[in-house]
Residue frames relative to the residue before (quaternion, step in Angstrom):
aa qw qx qy qz dx dy dz
X 1.0000 0.0000 0.0000 0.0000 0.00 0.00 0.00
X 0.2480 -0.7372 0.6105 0.1498 3.57 -0.93 0.89
X 0.0247 0.7877 -0.6134 0.0511 3.55 -0.70 1.10
X 0.0934 -0.8365 0.5393 0.0254 3.58 -0.72 1.00
X 0.4675 0.6760 -0.4502 0.3490 3.61 1.23 0.22
X 0.4958 -0.6659 0.4602 0.3146 3.56 -1.23 -0.25
X 0.7441 0.2786 -0.2224 0.5650 3.63 1.23 0.22
X 0.2036 -0.8209 0.5283 0.0750 3.55 0.26 1.34
X 0.6635 0.5390 -0.3189 0.4093 3.57 0.92 -0.87
X 0.7064 0.4183 -0.2655 0.5055 3.65 0.82 -0.90
X 0.7239 0.4812 -0.2521 0.4253 3.56 0.86 -0.99
X 0.8218 0.2242 -0.0728 0.5187 3.60 0.96 -0.82
X 0.7615 0.4334 -0.2414 0.4171 3.58 0.39 -1.26
X 0.7381 0.4238 -0.2440 0.4649 3.60 0.75 -1.01
X 0.6379 0.5014 -0.3251 0.4858 3.58 1.25 -0.26
X 0.4776 -0.6973 0.4210 0.3293 3.59 1.27 -0.09
X 0.3953 0.7546 -0.4484 0.2707 3.56 1.18 0.45
X 0.7318 0.2184 -0.1950 0.6154 3.58 1.31 -0.02
X 0.5077 -0.6247 0.4730 0.3582 3.60 -1.05 0.58
X 0.1252 -0.7891 0.5996 0.0451 3.56 -0.98 0.89
X 0.3086 -0.7050 0.6058 0.2020 3.54 -1.11 0.78
X 0.2143 -0.8462 0.4813 0.0799 3.53 -0.03 1.37
X 0.2082 -0.7352 0.6322 0.1280 3.50 -1.28 0.65
X 0.7925 -0.0329 0.0695 0.6050 3.59 1.14 -0.66
X 0.1035 0.7753 -0.6219 0.0384 3.54 -1.15 0.66
X 0.0367 0.7499 -0.6596 0.0364 3.53 -1.10 0.89
X 0.7227 -0.3914 0.3056 0.4808 3.58 -1.23 -0.25
X 0.7830 0.3637 -0.1661 0.4766 3.61 1.10 -0.68
X 0.8086 0.2402 -0.0657 0.5330 3.60 1.07 -0.71
X 0.0960 -0.7650 0.6354 0.0421 3.52 -1.19 0.74
X 0.0267 -0.7732 0.6335 0.0109 3.58 -1.02 0.85
X 0.1128 0.7994 -0.5747 0.1339 3.55 -0.79 1.05
X 0.5798 -0.5523 0.4579 0.3861 3.55 -1.29 0.31
X 0.5635 -0.6366 0.4183 0.3197 3.53 -0.87 1.06
X 0.4777 -0.6930 0.4669 0.2712 3.58 -1.00 0.82
X 0.7548 0.1423 -0.1211 0.6288 3.58 1.29 -0.33
X 0.1361 -0.8568 0.4902 0.0843 3.59 0.47 1.20
X 0.2608 -0.7537 0.5885 0.1328 3.53 -1.17 0.77
X 0.7289 0.2508 -0.1816 0.6105 3.57 1.34 -0.10
X 0.6587 -0.5056 0.3561 0.4287 3.64 -1.15 0.36
X 0.7305 0.1605 -0.1251 0.6519 3.58 1.15 -0.68
X 0.1590 0.7875 -0.5738 0.1591 3.58 -0.65 1.12
X 0.0350 0.7985 -0.5902 0.1130 3.54 -0.21 1.40
X 0.1941 -0.7681 0.6018 0.1013 3.56 -1.06 0.80
X 0.1337 -0.7654 0.6267 0.0595 3.55 -1.03 0.91
X 0.0246 0.8189 -0.5668 0.0866 3.57 -0.63 1.19
X 0.4259 -0.6371 0.5538 0.3255 3.57 -1.20 0.44
X 0.4821 -0.6539 0.4904 0.3155 3.58 -1.08 0.61
X 0.6114 0.4962 -0.3398 0.5142 3.57 1.23 -0.44
X 0.4584 -0.6634 0.4995 0.3166 3.60 -0.97 0.70
X 0.0834 0.7206 -0.6795 0.1095 3.51 -0.80 1.21
X 0.4461 -0.7494 0.4071 0.2715 3.62 -0.42 1.14
X 0.7865 -0.1894 0.1484 0.5687 3.64 0.91 -0.78
X 0.7028 -0.4258 0.3551 0.4457 3.55 -1.32 0.10
X 0.6607 0.5263 -0.2978 0.4447 3.57 1.02 -0.83
X 0.7431 0.4041 -0.2174 0.4870 3.59 1.18 -0.41
X 0.3136 0.7414 -0.5231 0.2800 3.58 1.19 0.51
X 0.2238 -0.7424 0.6115 0.1575 3.55 -1.14 0.65
X 0.6692 -0.4871 0.3544 0.4352 3.58 -1.22 0.24
X 0.6263 0.5488 -0.3298 0.4448 3.59 1.13 -0.57
X 0.6431 0.5303 -0.3103 0.4570 3.58 1.27 -0.36
X 0.4367 0.7444 -0.4364 0.2543 3.61 1.23 -0.20
X 0.6330 0.5104 -0.3703 0.4491 3.67 0.91 -0.62
X 0.6305 0.5151 -0.3294 0.4782 3.59 1.04 -0.72
X 0.6593 0.5035 -0.3105 0.4641 3.58 0.88 -0.92
X 0.6475 0.5120 -0.3329 0.4559 3.62 0.91 -0.80
X 0.6442 0.4925 -0.3310 0.4826 3.60 0.99 -0.73
X 0.6308 0.5260 -0.3380 0.4596 3.59 0.98 -0.79
X 0.6372 0.5206 -0.3312 0.4619 3.61 0.98 -0.82
X 0.6440 0.5098 -0.3297 0.4655 3.61 0.95 -0.78
X 0.6458 0.5038 -0.3119 0.4816 3.59 1.00 -0.83
X 0.6414 0.5189 -0.3194 0.4662 3.59 0.95 -0.86
X 0.6416 0.5261 -0.3137 0.4617 3.57 0.97 -0.88
X 0.6924 0.4859 -0.2794 0.4544 3.59 0.80 -1.02
X 0.7319 0.4373 -0.2569 0.4551 3.56 0.74 -1.02
X 0.6541 0.4979 -0.3324 0.4623 3.62 0.98 -0.73
X 0.6011 0.5374 -0.3548 0.4733 3.61 1.11 -0.61
X 0.6447 0.5166 -0.3057 0.4734 3.57 1.00 -0.86
X 0.6630 0.4906 -0.3036 0.4771 3.59 0.91 -0.90
X 0.6307 0.5312 -0.3340 0.4566 3.60 0.96 -0.81
X 0.6668 0.5005 -0.3072 0.4588 3.60 0.88 -0.90
X 0.7280 0.4432 -0.2451 0.4620 3.59 0.95 -0.86
X 0.8255 0.2409 -0.0801 0.5041 3.61 1.02 -0.78
X 0.5934 -0.6263 0.3466 0.3681 3.59 1.25 0.12
X 0.8043 -0.0778 0.0478 0.5872 3.59 1.20 -0.23
X 0.0965 -0.7793 0.6171 0.0509 3.54 -1.30 0.37
X 0.2199 -0.7275 0.6317 0.1530 3.54 -1.29 0.52
X 0.1445 -0.7347 0.6515 0.1219 3.54 -1.25 0.56
X 0.0016 -0.8228 0.5610 -0.0903 3.55 -0.71 1.14
X 0.0631 0.7434 -0.6659 -0.0063 3.53 -1.21 0.64
X 0.2368 -0.7671 0.5837 0.1212 3.56 -1.23 0.48
X 0.1104 -0.7521 0.6417 0.1023 3.54 -1.33 0.35
X 0.8031 0.3066 -0.2110 0.4653 3.53 -1.32 0.30
X 0.8529 -0.1593 0.1106 0.4847 3.55 -1.08 -0.77
X 0.6312 0.5312 -0.3349 0.4553 3.60 1.24 -0.29
X 0.6286 0.5413 -0.3161 0.4604 3.58 1.30 -0.17
X 0.2969 -0.7820 0.5245 0.1588 3.59 -0.32 1.27
X 0.7714 0.2094 -0.1212 0.5885 3.58 0.91 -0.87
X 0.3349 -0.7790 0.5040 0.1642 3.56 -0.63 1.17
X 0.4973 0.5541 -0.4620 0.4819 3.51 0.68 1.28
X 0.5278 -0.6385 0.4459 0.3390 3.58 -0.76 0.98
X 0.2199 0.7569 -0.5959 0.1538 3.54 -0.90 0.95
X 0.2216 -0.7455 0.6166 0.1222 3.52 -1.21 0.66
X 0.2629 -0.7307 0.6099 0.1581 3.54 -1.13 0.77
X 0.1215 -0.7050 0.6906 0.1061 3.55 -1.13 0.76
X 0.1198 0.8157 -0.5585 0.0917 3.58 -0.64 1.01
X 0.0681 -0.7702 0.6332 0.0357 3.50 -1.33 0.40
X 0.7101 0.4175 -0.3393 0.4543 3.53 -1.11 0.78
X 0.6206 -0.5299 0.4265 0.3902 3.52 -1.35 0.02
X 0.6270 -0.5422 0.3890 0.4020 3.62 -1.08 0.62
X 0.4829 -0.6825 0.4743 0.2759 3.57 -1.03 0.84
X 0.7856 -0.0560 0.0389 0.6149 3.60 1.10 -0.61
X 0.4541 -0.6950 0.4874 0.2707 3.54 -1.23 0.40
């Protein structure tokens, strides 16, 4: 799929326009295997509410962030047990391809450079 927008999650993933291999879903949070993985294990955790980035969280977003942290904790523990280790990553500003808060849980060496 060629996507040229700046919020893949609101524009595509959360609308169900691509099939997702889900790991978790609630009213506020979605976790799924990345549609274009960069590591052998690559899970994305996103809020269903549009929040542009970690730097733009408001105090009203704290319940969503707390749920995301619980999901990150659970899934990264599972990845660590299965693969020996896990990384959790988020980006802001020019390093953020999709302008929607999201965290990556990954494990293994990068699939390509």
